[in-house]
C-alpha positions as CSV (number, residue, x, y, z in Angstrom):
1,M,0.0,0.0,0.0
2,V,1.3,3.4,-1.0
3,N,2.0,5.9,1.9
4,W,0.8,9.1,0.5
5,K,2.3,11.1,3.5
6,T,5.8,10.2,2.2
7,E,5.1,10.2,-1.4
8,S,3.1,13.5,-1.6
9,K,6.2,15.5,-2.4
10,A,7.2,13.3,-5.3
11,L,3.6,13.4,-6.7
12,A,3.5,17.2,-6.4
13,A,6.8,17.6,-8.2
14,M,5.7,15.2,-11.0
15,A,2.4,17.2,-11.3
16,V,4.2,20.4,-11.5
17,V,6.6,19.2,-14.1
18,F,3.8,17.7,-16.1
19,G,1.9,20.9,-15.9
20,V,4.8,22.9,-17.2
21,F,5.2,20.6,-20.2
22,F,1.5,20.4,-20.8
23,W,1.0,24.1,-21.2
24,L,4.4,24.9,-22.6
25,P,3.6,27.6,-25.1
26,V,5.5,26.1,-28.0
27,G,4.6,27.6,-31.3
28,W,4.1,31.1,-29.8
29,G,6.7,33.3,-31.6
30,H,7.8,35.3,-28.7
31,F,8.3,32.1,-26.5
32,D,10.2,30.4,-29.3
33,N,12.3,33.3,-29.9
34,A,13.2,33.5,-26.2
35,V,14.3,29.9,-26.2
36,G,16.5,30.5,-29.2
37,E,18.0,33.4,-27.5
38,A,18.8,31.3,-24.4
39,L,20.4,28.6,-26.6
40,H,22.3,31.2,-28.6
41,L,23.7,32.9,-25.5
42,A,24.6,29.6,-23.8
43,R,26.5,28.5,-27.0
44,W,28.3,31.9,-27.2
45,Y,29.2,31.6,-23.5
46,A,30.5,28.1,-24.0
47,R,32.6,29.2,-26.9
48,E,34.0,32.5,-25.6
49,H,34.2,32.1,-21.9
50,V,34.3,28.5,-20.6
51,L,37.5,27.5,-22.4
52,L,39.5,30.8,-22.4
53,C,38.3,32.3,-19.2
54,L,36.9,29.8,-16.7
55,V,39.3,27.0,-17.3
56,P,42.3,29.2,-16.4
57,A,40.4,30.7,-13.6
58,F,39.6,27.2,-12.1
59,F,43.3,26.4,-12.2
60,I,44.2,29.7,-10.5
61,A,41.5,29.1,-7.8
62,G,42.8,25.6,-7.2
63,A,46.4,26.9,-7.0
64,I,45.3,29.4,-4.4
65,G,43.9,26.6,-2.2
66,V,47.1,24.4,-2.6
67,F,50.1,26.7,-2.9
68,V,48.9,29.7,-0.9
69,S,49.1,29.4,2.8
70,Q,46.0,30.2,4.7
71,A,48.3,32.4,7.0
72,S,49.2,34.6,4.1
73,V,45.7,35.0,3.0
74,M,44.6,35.9,6.6
75,R,47.6,38.2,7.0
76,Y,46.6,40.4,4.0
77,L,42.8,39.7,3.6
78,G,41.6,38.3,6.8
79,P,38.9,39.7,9.1
80,R,41.6,41.1,11.5
81,A,43.9,42.4,8.8
82,S,44.6,46.1,8.6
83,K,41.6,47.6,6.8
84,V,43.8,49.8,4.6
85,L,46.0,46.8,3.6
86,A,43.1,44.4,3.1
87,Y,40.8,46.6,1.0
88,G,43.9,48.0,-1.0
89,V,45.1,44.5,-1.8
90,A,41.6,43.3,-2.7
91,S,40.7,46.3,-4.9
92,V,44.1,46.4,-6.7
93,S,44.4,42.6,-7.2
94,G,40.9,42.4,-8.5
95,S,41.3,45.3,-11.0
96,I,44.4,43.8,-12.5
97,L,42.6,40.8,-13.8
98,A,40.1,42.8,-15.9
99,V,37.6,39.8,-16.0
100,C,33.9,39.6,-16.2
101,S,31.4,38.9,-13.4
102,C,31.5,35.1,-14.0
103,T,35.4,34.6,-14.4
104,V,36.1,36.3,-11.1
105,L,33.9,33.8,-9.2
106,P,36.4,30.9,-9.0
107,L,39.1,33.3,-7.8
108,F,36.7,34.8,-5.2
109,A,35.8,31.3,-4.0
110,G,39.5,30.5,-3.7
111,I,40.5,33.4,-1.5
112,W,37.1,33.0,0.6
113,R,37.9,29.4,1.4
114,M,41.5,30.2,2.3
115,G,40.4,32.6,5.0
116,A,39.8,36.0,3.5
117,G,37.4,38.2,5.4
118,L,34.0,38.8,4.0
119,G,34.7,42.5,3.4
120,P,37.9,42.2,1.4
121,A,36.5,39.2,-0.4
122,C,33.5,41.1,-1.6
123,A,35.7,44.1,-2.4
124,F,37.6,41.7,-4.6
125,L,34.4,40.3,-6.1
126,Y,33.2,43.7,-7.0
127,S,36.6,45.2,-8.2
128,G,37.4,42.3,-10.6
129,P,34.8,43.2,-13.3
130,A,34.0,46.8,-12.2
131,I,37.4,48.4,-11.9
132,N,38.5,47.4,-15.4
133,V,40.9,50.0,-16.6
134,L,40.4,49.2,-20.2
135,A,36.5,49.5,-19.9
136,I,36.8,52.8,-18.1
137,I,39.1,54.2,-20.9
138,L,36.7,52.9,-23.4
139,T,33.7,54.6,-21.5
140,A,35.6,57.8,-21.5
141,R,36.3,57.7,-25.3
142,V,32.9,56.5,-26.4
143,L,30.5,58.0,-23.9
144,G,32.3,61.1,-22.7
145,L,35.1,62.0,-20.4
146,E,32.8,62.9,-17.4
147,L,31.0,59.6,-17.6
148,G,34.2,57.8,-17.7
149,V,35.6,59.6,-14.8
150,A,32.4,59.1,-12.8
151,R,32.5,55.4,-13.5
152,A,36.2,55.2,-12.3
153,V,35.5,57.0,-9.1
154,G,32.3,55.2,-8.4
155,A,33.8,51.7,-9.1
156,V,36.9,52.3,-6.8
157,G,34.7,53.8,-4.1
158,F,32.1,51.1,-4.3
159,S,34.6,48.2,-3.9
160,V,35.7,49.6,-0.6
161,I,32.4,50.8,0.6
162,I,30.5,47.6,-0.2
163,G,33.2,45.5,1.3
164,L,33.2,47.6,4.5
165,L,29.3,47.4,4.7
166,M,29.3,43.7,4.2
167,H,31.8,43.4,7.1
168,L,29.7,45.5,9.4
169,L,26.4,43.6,8.4
170,F,27.9,40.2,9.4
171,R,30.5,41.4,11.9
172,K,29.7,38.7,14.5
173,E,30.0,35.9,12.1
174,E,33.3,37.4,10.8
175,L,34.7,37.6,14.3
176,A,33.7,34.1,15.1
177,R,35.3,32.8,11.9
178,A,38.4,34.7,12.7
179,D,38.6,33.1,16.1
180,E,38.3,29.6,14.6
181,Q,41.2,30.4,12.1
182,M,43.5,31.6,14.9
183,H,43.6,28.0,16.3
184,L,44.7,26.5,13.0
185,P,48.2,25.0,13.0
186,P,51.0,27.0,11.3
187,P,51.4,26.2,7.6
188,L,54.4,24.2,6.2
189,V,56.4,26.5,3.8
190,T,57.5,24.4,0.9
191,R,59.0,27.2,-1.4
192,P,59.9,30.9,-1.2
193,L,57.4,33.5,-1.6
194,W,59.0,34.8,-4.8
195,Q,58.6,31.5,-6.5
196,N,54.9,31.5,-5.7
197,A,54.7,35.0,-7.0
198,V,56.3,34.1,-10.3
199,F,54.0,31.0,-10.6
200,F,50.8,32.9,-10.1
201,A,51.9,35.8,-12.3
202,L,52.4,33.3,-15.2
203,L,48.9,31.7,-14.4
204,V,47.2,35.2,-14.4
205,G,49.1,36.2,-17.5
206,V,47.8,33.3,-19.5
207,L,44.2,34.3,-18.4
208,V,44.6,37.9,-19.2
209,F,46.4,37.7,-22.6
210,A,44.4,34.7,-24.0
211,N,41.3,37.0,-23.5
212,W,42.9,40.2,-24.7
213,G,40.1,41.9,-26.6
214,A,40.2,43.4,-30.1
215,P,40.8,47.2,-30.2
216,G,37.9,49.5,-31.0
217,Q,40.1,51.7,-33.3
218,P,43.2,51.0,-35.3
219,G,46.6,51.9,-34.2
220,G,48.3,52.1,-30.8
221,A,49.8,49.7,-28.3
222,W,46.6,47.9,-27.9
223,V,46.6,46.7,-31.5
224,A,50.3,45.6,-31.2
225,V,49.5,43.5,-28.1
226,H,46.3,42.1,-29.7
227,S,48.1,41.0,-32.7
228,S,50.7,39.2,-30.6
229,K,48.4,37.9,-27.9
230,W,48.8,34.2,-28.8
231,L,52.6,34.4,-29.0
232,I,52.6,36.2,-25.5
233,T,50.3,33.5,-24.2
234,A,52.5,30.8,-25.6
235,G,55.5,32.2,-23.9
236,L,53.8,32.5,-20.6
237,A,52.6,28.9,-21.0
238,A,56.1,27.8,-21.8
239,G,57.4,29.6,-18.6
240,L,54.7,27.9,-16.6
241,G,55.9,24.5,-17.9
242,V,59.4,25.2,-16.8
243,V,58.2,26.3,-13.4
244,M,56.1,23.3,-12.9
245,V,59.1,21.0,-13.6
246,A,61.7,23.0,-11.6
247,W,59.6,24.1,-8.5
248,L,56.5,21.7,-8.5
249,A,58.5,18.6,-9.3
250,L,56.2,17.5,-12.0
251,A,57.4,14.9,-14.5
252,W,59.5,16.7,-17.2
253,W,58.6,14.2,-19.8
254,K,54.9,14.7,-19.3
255,V,55.3,18.5,-19.6
256,L,57.4,18.0,-22.7
257,A,54.9,15.7,-24.3
258,A,52.0,18.1,-23.6
259,A,54.1,21.1,-25.0
260,A,54.7,19.0,-28.3
261,V,51.0,18.3,-28.7
262,V,50.2,22.1,-28.2
263,A,52.9,23.1,-30.7
264,G,51.5,20.5,-33.2
265,A,48.0,21.9,-32.8
266,A,49.3,25.4,-33.3
267,L,51.2,24.6,-36.5
268,A,48.4,22.4,-37.8
269,F,45.6,24.9,-37.2
270,P,47.2,28.3,-37.3
271,R,43.9,30.1,-37.8
272,H,42.4,28.5,-34.8
273,P,44.7,29.2,-31.9
274,A,42.0,28.2,-29.4
275,L,42.5,24.7,-30.3
276,A,46.1,24.9,-29.2
277,F,44.8,26.4,-26.0
278,V,42.3,23.6,-25.4
279,A,45.2,21.0,-26.0
280,G,47.3,22.9,-23.4
281,A,44.3,22.8,-20.9
282,V,43.8,19.1,-21.4
283,G,47.5,18.4,-21.2
284,L,47.7,20.4,-17.9
285,S,44.8,18.4,-16.6
286,I,46.5,15.1,-17.5
287,I,49.8,16.1,-16.0
288,T,48.5,17.3,-12.7
289,S,45.7,14.6,-12.2
290,T,48.3,11.8,-12.8
291,D,50.9,13.3,-10.4
292,K,51.4,11.8,-7.0
293,G,52.4,14.9,-5.2
294,Q,51.1,18.6,-5.2
295,G,50.0,18.4,-8.8
296,S,47.4,16.0,-7.9
297,E,46.2,18.2,-5.1
298,W,46.3,21.2,-7.5
299,F,44.0,19.4,-10.0
300,S,41.5,18.0,-7.3
301,A,41.1,21.5,-5.9
302,S,40.5,23.0,-9.3
303,W,38.0,20.2,-10.2
304,V,36.1,20.9,-7.0
305,F,35.6,24.5,-8.1
306,A,34.6,23.5,-11.6
307,K,31.9,21.0,-10.4
308,Q,30.4,23.7,-8.1
309,I,30.5,26.7,-10.3
310,L,30.2,25.6,-13.9
311,P,26.7,24.0,-13.8
312,L,25.3,27.0,-11.9
313,L,26.8,29.4,-14.4
314,L,25.5,27.6,-17.5
315,G,22.1,27.3,-15.9
316,G,22.1,31.0,-15.2
317,V,23.2,31.8,-18.6
318,L,20.3,29.9,-20.0
319,V,17.8,31.8,-17.8
320,A,19.3,35.1,-18.5
321,G,19.2,34.4,-22.3
322,F,15.6,33.4,-22.1
323,L,14.5,36.4,-20.1
324,L,16.8,39.2,-21.5
325,G,18.5,37.7,-24.6
326,R,21.8,38.7,-26.1
327,P,22.8,42.4,-26.4
328,G,20.8,43.9,-29.1
329,Q,18.4,40.9,-29.5
330,E,14.8,40.5,-28.4
331,A,13.9,37.8,-25.8
332,F,11.1,37.1,-23.4
333,L,11.2,40.6,-21.9
334,P,10.7,43.1,-24.9
335,S,13.7,45.6,-25.1
336,R,11.2,48.4,-25.8
337,Y,10.1,48.3,-22.2
338,V,13.7,48.7,-21.2
339,D,14.1,51.7,-23.4
340,M,10.8,53.1,-22.1
341,L,11.7,52.6,-18.4
342,V,15.2,54.3,-18.5
343,G,14.5,57.2,-20.7
344,N,14.6,60.9,-19.8
345,S,10.9,61.5,-20.5
346,P,8.2,60.1,-18.3
347,E,5.6,61.0,-21.0
348,R,6.5,58.1,-23.1
349,F,5.9,55.7,-20.1
350,L,2.5,57.4,-19.4
351,E,1.5,57.2,-23.1
352,I,2.3,53.5,-23.3
353,A,0.8,52.6,-19.9
354,G,-2.3,54.6,-20.8
355,W,-2.1,56.6,-17.5
356,G,-3.2,60.2,-17.1
357,G,-4.7,62.8,-14.7
358,G,-3.1,62.6,-11.3
359,A,-0.6,60.0,-12.3
360,E,1.4,62.5,-14.2
361,R,2.5,64.4,-11.2
362,F,3.3,61.3,-9.2
363,V,5.2,59.7,-12.0
364,G,7.2,62.9,-12.7
365,A,8.2,63.2,-9.0
366,V,9.5,59.6,-8.7
367,W,10.9,59.4,-12.2
368,P,14.5,60.0,-11.5
369,V,14.6,57.5,-8.6
370,W,12.7,54.9,-10.7
371,T,14.9,55.2,-13.8
372,N,18.1,54.9,-11.8
373,F,16.8,52.1,-9.7
374,F,15.5,50.2,-12.8
375,A,18.9,50.7,-14.7
376,S,20.7,49.3,-11.7
377,V,18.4,46.2,-11.5
378,F,18.5,45.6,-15.2
379,G,22.3,45.9,-15.2
380,A,22.5,43.6,-12.1
381,F,20.6,40.8,-13.8
382,M,21.8,41.2,-17.4
383,Y,25.0,39.4,-18.3
384,F,27.7,41.7,-19.8
385,A,30.8,40.2,-21.2
386,T,33.9,42.4,-20.7
387,L,33.7,45.7,-22.6
388,T,30.4,45.0,-24.1
389,E,28.5,47.2,-21.6
390,V,29.8,50.4,-23.4
391,P,28.2,49.9,-26.8
392,I,25.0,48.7,-25.0
393,V,24.9,51.9,-23.0
394,Q,25.7,53.9,-26.0
395,G,22.7,52.5,-27.8
396,L,20.4,53.1,-24.8
397,I,21.6,56.7,-24.6
398,G,20.7,57.1,-28.3
399,A,17.3,55.8,-27.5
400,G,16.8,58.4,-24.8
401,M,18.5,57.0,-21.7
402,G,19.5,59.6,-19.1
403,K,23.1,60.1,-17.9
404,G,22.2,59.1,-14.4
405,P,20.7,55.8,-15.4
406,A,23.7,55.2,-17.7
407,L,26.1,55.5,-14.8
408,A,24.0,53.3,-12.6
409,L,23.9,50.6,-15.3
410,L,27.7,50.9,-15.7
411,L,28.3,50.5,-12.0
412,A,25.9,47.5,-11.4
413,G,26.0,45.7,-14.8
414,P,29.7,44.5,-15.2
415,A,29.9,43.6,-11.5
416,L,26.8,41.4,-11.3
417,S,24.7,39.0,-13.5
418,L,22.0,36.5,-12.8
419,P,24.6,33.5,-13.3
420,S,26.9,35.1,-10.9
421,M,24.3,35.5,-8.3
422,L,23.6,31.8,-8.3
423,V,27.2,30.9,-7.8
424,I,27.7,33.7,-5.0
425,G,24.7,32.2,-3.3
426,A,26.2,28.7,-3.3
427,I,29.5,30.1,-1.9
428,L,28.3,32.7,0.6
429,G,24.7,31.6,1.3
430,V,21.5,33.3,0.5
431,R,21.6,36.0,3.2
432,K,25.0,37.4,2.3
433,T,24.2,37.1,-1.4
434,V,21.1,39.1,-1.0
435,A,22.9,41.7,1.0
436,F,25.7,42.0,-1.6
437,V,23.3,42.3,-4.5
438,T,21.2,44.9,-2.7
439,L,24.2,47.0,-1.8
440,V,25.4,47.1,-5.3
441,I,21.9,48.0,-6.7
442,V,21.3,50.7,-4.0
443,M,24.7,52.2,-4.3
444,A,24.4,52.3,-8.1
445,T,21.0,53.9,-7.8
446,I,22.4,56.6,-5.5
447,A,25.4,57.3,-7.7
448,G,23.1,57.6,-10.7
449,L,20.9,60.1,-8.9
450,I,23.8,62.3,-7.9
451,Y,25.4,62.2,-11.3
452,G,22.1,62.9,-13.1
453,A,21.5,65.9,-10.8
454,W,24.9,67.3,-11.6
455,F,24.9,66.7,-15.4
C-alpha cells in the first residue's frame, strides 16, 4: 500500500513538471524566440568564456587553495587584517585581472575558502569586473570624459564601501570565523614567496592575454598587443611549464609531451589558436591529475571549483538568455520596455501605460529614482561580457536614456549578473548574497541620482 504522506512531495513535483510541459507555449513566436536566445547565449558563452576564461580561472583558484598558505591570506585579507592593507590589496588585485562577473567567481571562491574576510573578499568580487581600466578608458572615449571619470570614481569607491558594509552587516559571524582560524596550525612553507609570485603571475598572464580583446580603433599599443596575444600567451605557458618542472617537481617528460601536442596543434591549425589552448588545458589536466604529489592536489582543488561553479553558471546563462537575450536581440522581456523605463521623459511611459490625470505628477516626481533604480536592477541581472556594456549603454543613450541611469547601469552591470548571483549564493549563502546584490543596486542607484542631478 502506498504511503501518500511520504510520497506526496514526489507526486506534487511530478504534477508540476507535467503541468509545465502540458501548457508549454511552444509555437508562440515570442516564446520560441526567447528559447532560441537562451540557446544562442549559452553557445556563445561556452565558446567565448568557458575555455579561455573559466578553465584558467579554475586552475588559478585551485592553485590558491594548494600553494598559498592560509596564514598569508589571513595576514593580508583576513577579518583582523589592517583595513587599509586588506581593501587596498583586494581592490588592486581584482582590478588587475580585468575579467567579467563570472570569471572572477572561482578566484573569489578560492580566497574566501582560504580565510579571506568577507569585506575584502566582496571588495575583490566587485573590483574584478567593475574596476576594469580598459573598460573605463573605453567609456571615456565613447560615452564622454565625465561619464568615464564618474565610472572610475564610483567603481573604486564602491569596492571599498560595499566591502566595509558587508563586514559590518555580518561582523559577529566574521569575528567568530576569525577566532576559529586563529587556532589552526602554522602552515608548512614548501617554497619561497617569490617562486609562488612568479608561478601565479604566469597563470594570471595566460588568463589575461588569452582573453585580450580586439581594439575599438586601429593603431596604438593595444593593437600591437592584440596582434601578438597568442605568442605572448604561448611564451607565458612555456614559462609555466618550466616552473612546474623546476619548482613543483612534475614529470618533465609529461610536460614536454604536452608542449609538443600544443605546438603541433598550433602549427596544424594556425587560424584556430583556441585549439592549441584547449590542447594545453587538457595536457595540464592530465599532467596534474596523474601526479602523485602537489600536482594531484592542485587538480583536485580545481576540479572541486569546476563542479560547483560551472553548472550554476551555465544554468544562469540559459535563464538570462531566455529573459533578456543577447545584447541587441529580443527575448522574453521586450527591449522596448527597457528603453521606455530608463528614458529621460516620463511622458513616453505614461503614453504606453495609458495613464493620465493625477498619475502625471506622481510619475514625474518619482521618475529620477525609478529610472536609476531600474537601470541598476536591469544591469545587475543582465549578463555583460567584458567591454560589451559600453556599446550597449551607447545604444540606450541614443534611445533616450539619461546620464544618471547610464552610470547606474555601468556600475551595477559588469559587477553582477544572474549567473554570478547563483554561484555567489552557493559560496556565501542566501543572506550574504542578497545583502551584496542589494548594496550594489542601492549604491548604483544613489550614484546615478547624484550624477544625473549634476549633469
